[in-house]
C-alpha positions as CSV (number, residue, x, y, z in Angstrom):
1,M,12.5,-10.2,20.4
2,S,13.0,-10.0,24.4
3,D,16.9,-8.2,24.0
4,I,15.3,-6.0,21.2
5,I,13.4,-4.6,22.9
6,T,15.9,-4.1,25.7
7,T,18.1,-2.8,23.3
8,A,15.4,-0.5,21.4
9,V,14.5,1.8,24.3
10,K,18.1,1.6,25.7
11,E,17.3,2.7,29.2
12,T,17.6,1.5,32.5
13,L,14.4,2.1,35.4
14,E,13.3,0.0,37.8
15,V,10.0,-1.3,37.5
16,S,8.4,-2.5,40.7
17,D,6.0,-5.8,40.1
18,N,3.1,-4.2,42.3
19,T,2.9,-1.1,40.0
20,L,2.7,-3.7,37.4
21,N,0.0,-6.3,38.9
22,Q,-2.2,-2.1,39.4
23,L,-1.6,-1.2,36.2
24,F,-2.3,-5.1,34.9
25,E,-5.6,-4.8,37.2
26,E,-7.3,-2.2,36.0
27,Y,-7.6,-3.7,32.8
28,K,-8.3,-7.2,34.2
29,D,-11.3,-9.6,32.9
30,P,-13.5,-9.5,36.3
31,E,-14.0,-12.9,35.9
32,E,-10.5,-14.4,34.1
33,D,-7.7,-13.6,35.2
34,M,-6.3,-11.9,31.8
35,I,-7.7,-9.1,29.6
36,L,-9.8,-9.3,27.1
37,T,-11.2,-7.8,24.2
38,E,-13.2,-5.2,27.0
39,G,-10.2,-4.5,28.5
40,I,-8.2,-4.3,25.1
41,E,-9.9,-1.9,24.1
42,R,-9.3,0.2,27.2
43,L,-6.0,0.3,26.8
44,C,-5.9,1.4,23.6
45,H,-8.4,4.2,24.2
46,D,-5.9,5.2,27.1
47,L,-2.9,4.6,25.1
48,K,-5.0,7.5,22.0
49,Y,-4.5,4.3,19.5
50,Q,-6.9,1.9,17.4
51,P,-7.2,-1.5,18.2
52,D,-6.3,-2.3,14.5
53,E,-3.5,0.0,14.2
54,F,-0.2,-0.4,13.8
55,A,1.6,0.9,17.3
56,I,-1.1,-2.1,18.8
57,L,0.7,-4.7,16.8
58,V,3.8,-3.9,18.0
59,L,2.4,-4.5,21.1
60,A,1.4,-7.3,21.5
61,W,4.7,-8.5,19.9
62,C,6.6,-6.5,23.2
63,L,4.1,-9.0,25.7
64,D,4.6,-11.7,23.1
65,A,1.3,-12.4,22.9
66,S,0.1,-16.4,22.1
67,Q,-2.9,-15.3,20.3
68,M,-5.1,-12.1,19.2
69,C,-8.1,-10.2,21.5
70,R,-6.2,-11.6,25.0
71,F,-3.5,-10.8,26.4
72,T,-2.0,-13.2,30.3
73,K,-1.1,-11.8,33.1
74,S,2.5,-12.9,32.7
75,E,2.7,-11.4,28.9
76,F,1.9,-8.1,30.5
77,I,4.2,-7.8,33.4
78,E,7.0,-10.1,32.0
79,G,6.3,-8.2,28.8
80,L,6.2,-4.7,30.4
81,H,8.6,-5.0,32.6
82,K,11.3,-6.0,29.0
83,M,9.5,-2.7,27.8
84,C,11.0,-0.7,30.9
85,A,7.2,0.7,31.9
86,D,4.7,0.9,34.2
87,T,2.4,4.0,33.4
88,I,0.6,4.2,30.5
89,E,2.7,7.5,29.4
90,T,6.0,5.4,29.2
91,V,4.2,1.7,27.0
92,R,3.0,5.2,25.0
93,I,6.8,6.0,24.8
94,R,8.8,2.4,24.8
95,L,6.4,1.7,21.9
96,E,6.9,5.1,19.8
97,Q,10.1,4.3,20.7
98,T,10.2,1.1,19.1
99,I,8.8,1.9,15.9
100,E,11.0,4.1,15.0
101,M,13.2,1.4,15.6
102,L,11.6,-0.9,13.6
103,K,11.5,1.6,10.5
104,V,15.1,1.8,10.5
105,D,16.5,-1.6,11.8
106,T,15.0,-4.7,9.2
107,E,16.3,-7.6,11.2
108,M,14.2,-6.1,14.1
109,F,11.0,-5.9,12.0
110,K,12.2,-9.1,10.5
111,Q,11.2,-10.7,13.4
112,L,8.2,-8.7,14.4
113,Y,7.1,-10.6,10.1
114,R,7.6,-13.7,11.9
115,F,5.7,-13.4,14.8
116,T,2.8,-11.1,13.3
117,F,1.9,-14.9,11.8
118,R,2.0,-16.9,14.9
119,F,-0.1,-14.0,16.5
120,G,-2.7,-14.4,14.0
121,L,-3.3,-17.8,13.9
122,E,-6.2,-19.2,15.9
123,P,-5.5,-22.0,18.2
124,D,-4.5,-25.2,17.0
125,Q,-4.7,-24.0,14.0
126,R,-1.5,-24.2,11.2
127,I,-2.1,-21.9,8.4
128,L,-4.0,-18.7,8.2
129,S,-7.0,-18.1,6.9
130,L,-7.1,-15.7,3.2
131,D,-8.8,-12.7,4.9
132,M,-6.6,-12.8,7.6
133,A,-3.7,-12.5,6.4
134,I,-4.7,-10.4,3.7
135,S,-5.3,-8.1,6.9
136,L,-1.9,-8.5,8.7
137,W,-0.2,-7.7,5.9
138,K,-1.7,-4.5,5.6
139,L,-0.9,-4.5,8.9
140,V,2.5,-5.3,9.3
141,F,4.1,-3.3,6.3
142,T,3.0,0.0,7.3
143,V,6.7,0.4,7.5
144,H,8.7,-0.9,5.2
145,T,5.6,-1.2,3.0
146,P,6.9,-3.0,-0.2
147,E,6.3,-1.8,-4.3
148,L,4.3,-4.4,-5.0
149,L,2.1,-5.1,-1.9
150,G,-1.0,-3.7,-4.1
151,N,-0.7,-5.9,-6.7
152,W,0.0,-8.7,-4.1
153,I,-3.5,-8.4,-2.3
154,H,-5.3,-7.6,-5.7
155,F,-4.0,-11.0,-6.6
156,L,-5.1,-12.7,-3.7
157,E,-8.6,-11.5,-3.5
158,Q,-9.2,-12.3,-7.2
159,H,-8.2,-16.2,-5.7
160,P,-10.7,-16.2,-3.3
161,S,-10.5,-20.7,-4.5
162,I,-6.9,-19.5,-2.6
163,R,-6.8,-22.3,1.2
164,G,-4.8,-20.5,3.1
165,I,-1.5,-18.8,4.2
166,P,1.6,-21.6,5.7
167,K,4.0,-20.2,7.5
168,D,6.4,-21.1,5.1
169,T,4.7,-18.7,1.9
170,W,4.2,-16.0,4.3
171,N,7.7,-15.9,6.1
172,M,9.1,-16.3,2.0
173,F,7.1,-12.9,1.6
174,L,9.5,-11.1,3.0
175,N,12.2,-12.1,0.7
176,F,10.2,-12.2,-2.0
177,S,8.7,-9.0,-1.9
178,E,12.5,-7.2,-1.9
179,Q,13.6,-9.2,-4.2
180,C,10.9,-9.9,-6.9
181,D,11.5,-8.3,-10.7
182,I,8.6,-9.9,-12.5
183,N,10.0,-9.4,-15.4
184,N,13.4,-11.5,-14.7
185,Y,10.9,-13.8,-12.5
186,D,13.2,-17.2,-12.5
187,D,10.4,-19.9,-11.9
188,T,13.4,-22.3,-11.3
189,E,13.9,-21.1,-7.5
190,A,12.3,-22.4,-4.3
191,W,9.2,-20.0,-4.0
192,P,6.3,-21.5,-3.5
193,S,3.3,-22.2,-6.0
194,L,1.5,-19.0,-5.0
195,F,4.1,-17.4,-6.1
196,D,4.8,-18.5,-9.1
197,D,0.9,-18.2,-10.0
198,F,1.4,-14.7,-9.0
199,V,4.5,-13.8,-11.2
200,D,2.3,-15.3,-14.5
201,Y,-0.5,-12.7,-13.2
202,E,1.2,-10.0,-12.9
203,R,3.0,-11.4,-16.2
204,S,-0.6,-11.2,-18.3
205,R,-2.3,-8.2,-16.6
206,L,0.1,-6.0,-17.4
207,T,0.2,-7.6,-21.3
208,T,-3.1,-6.4,-21.3
209,L,-2.6,-2.5,-19.7
210,T,0.5,-2.6,-23.1
211,E,-1.7,-3.7,-25.7
212,I,-5.0,-1.5,-24.5
213,S,-2.3,1.4,-24.0
214,E,-1.1,0.8,-27.6
215,S,-4.4,0.3,-29.0
216,E,-5.5,4.0,-26.9
217,D,-2.4,5.4,-28.5
218,A,-3.4,4.0,-31.7
219,A,-6.7,5.5,-31.7
220,D,-5.9,9.0,-30.5
221,G,-3.3,9.1,-33.4
222,S,-6.3,8.3,-36.6
223,Y,-8.9,10.6,-34.1
224,C,-6.0,13.2,-34.9
225,A,-5.3,12.7,-37.8
226,S,-8.6,13.7,-39.1
227,K,-9.1,16.3,-36.8
228,G,-6.3,18.5,-38.9
229,V,-7.2,17.3,-42.5
230,V,-10.7,18.4,-41.5
231,G,-9.3,21.8,-40.0
232,E,-6.8,21.9,-43.2
233,S,-9.8,21.5,-45.5
234,A,-11.3,24.3,-43.7
235,E,-8.8,26.4,-43.8
236,D,-8.1,26.5,-47.2
237,T,-11.8,26.8,-48.2
238,Q,-11.2,30.1,-46.5
239,I,-8.1,31.2,-48.4
240,E,-10.5,30.8,-51.1
241,A,-13.0,33.1,-50.2
242,C,-10.5,35.7,-49.4
243,V,-9.4,35.3,-52.5
244,A,-12.8,35.5,-54.4
245,A,-13.1,38.7,-52.1
246,G,-10.1,40.2,-53.9
247,Y,-7.9,40.0,-50.3
248,V,-5.0,39.0,-52.4
249,D,-5.5,41.0,-55.5
250,D,-5.7,44.0,-53.1
251,D,-2.5,45.5,-52.2
252,N,-3.9,47.5,-49.4
253,N,-6.3,45.1,-48.1
254,N,-2.8,42.0,-47.4
255,D,-3.2,42.8,-43.5
256,D,-6.7,41.9,-43.5
257,F,-5.7,38.6,-44.9
258,S,-3.2,38.2,-42.7
259,R,-5.4,39.0,-39.9
260,Q,-7.8,36.5,-41.1
261,A,-5.5,33.4,-41.9
262,H,-4.1,33.4,-38.5
263,Q,-7.5,33.6,-37.4
264,S,-8.3,30.5,-39.5
265,Q,-5.0,28.8,-37.9
266,L,-6.1,29.6,-34.1
267,G,-9.0,28.5,-34.9
268,K,-7.5,25.2,-35.5
269,A,-5.0,25.4,-33.0
270,A,-8.3,25.5,-29.9
271,S,-10.1,22.3,-31.2
272,M,-7.0,20.1,-31.8
273,G,-7.0,21.5,-27.8
274,T,-9.6,20.2,-27.1
275,T,-10.0,17.6,-29.0
276,G,-6.4,16.2,-28.9
277,V,-6.6,14.7,-25.2
278,R,-6.6,11.6,-24.1
279,S,-8.2,10.7,-20.4
280,A,-5.8,7.5,-18.9
281,N,-7.1,4.4,-17.8
282,D,-7.2,4.0,-13.9
283,D,-4.3,1.5,-12.4
284,I,-5.4,-1.6,-11.7
285,L,-3.8,-3.1,-8.6
């Protein structure tokens, strides 16, 4: 990871330990020799980021932080050395540079993605809780957002009985999200069973949506057809009335008959335009 960060910066800058120690002292906890929640919040404020923004995840990765809500002294100082940053301003610049690199360098993003799992674990924990995994997927995919992410999150939220997300499932989801084709998914491939369940869920959901759409289209067709019959009947009645009134037989009144027939057609078109519009269903994630 350090090699990637150094490459991303592509600059040589003398960073003194004294300067970095002073910067660490500004944010460290009064009682412990590390930066804890309050200090991280002040650091984020000075960097002009919210604590839950993607940039702060990138910062934690650059510092190779071992857990959330804590930067040890060695993580902070060694991390800033690798970033070639010794002021808040240069830290922000390096973060912006790194984020731009992450947008185009898939291998670099892959390393951030894998770091995110470890970063989200509680001490002595081996799997991510479902809520934590969902939050981290949303965060890390701020860039390179896969098309199926929304549906995947929806699936997980609809199945709270899922115990958690192990490391293999987390790591393989990156490839799965890039390669998955719901219609041509092969459940004999070596994907985690959770992915099989997701594909089954999606296929069932899409089938249901298709059936609902076809049913609504059929109902709309019948409705429009019935309105068309009513309109024609009304028009026929009006023409008969015109004939009875002598419009057809009187050559001098042909223009009057044409105007009345045209108005009838306009009325029919307006009726179809108003009643023939169907409201679309909201997308189901």
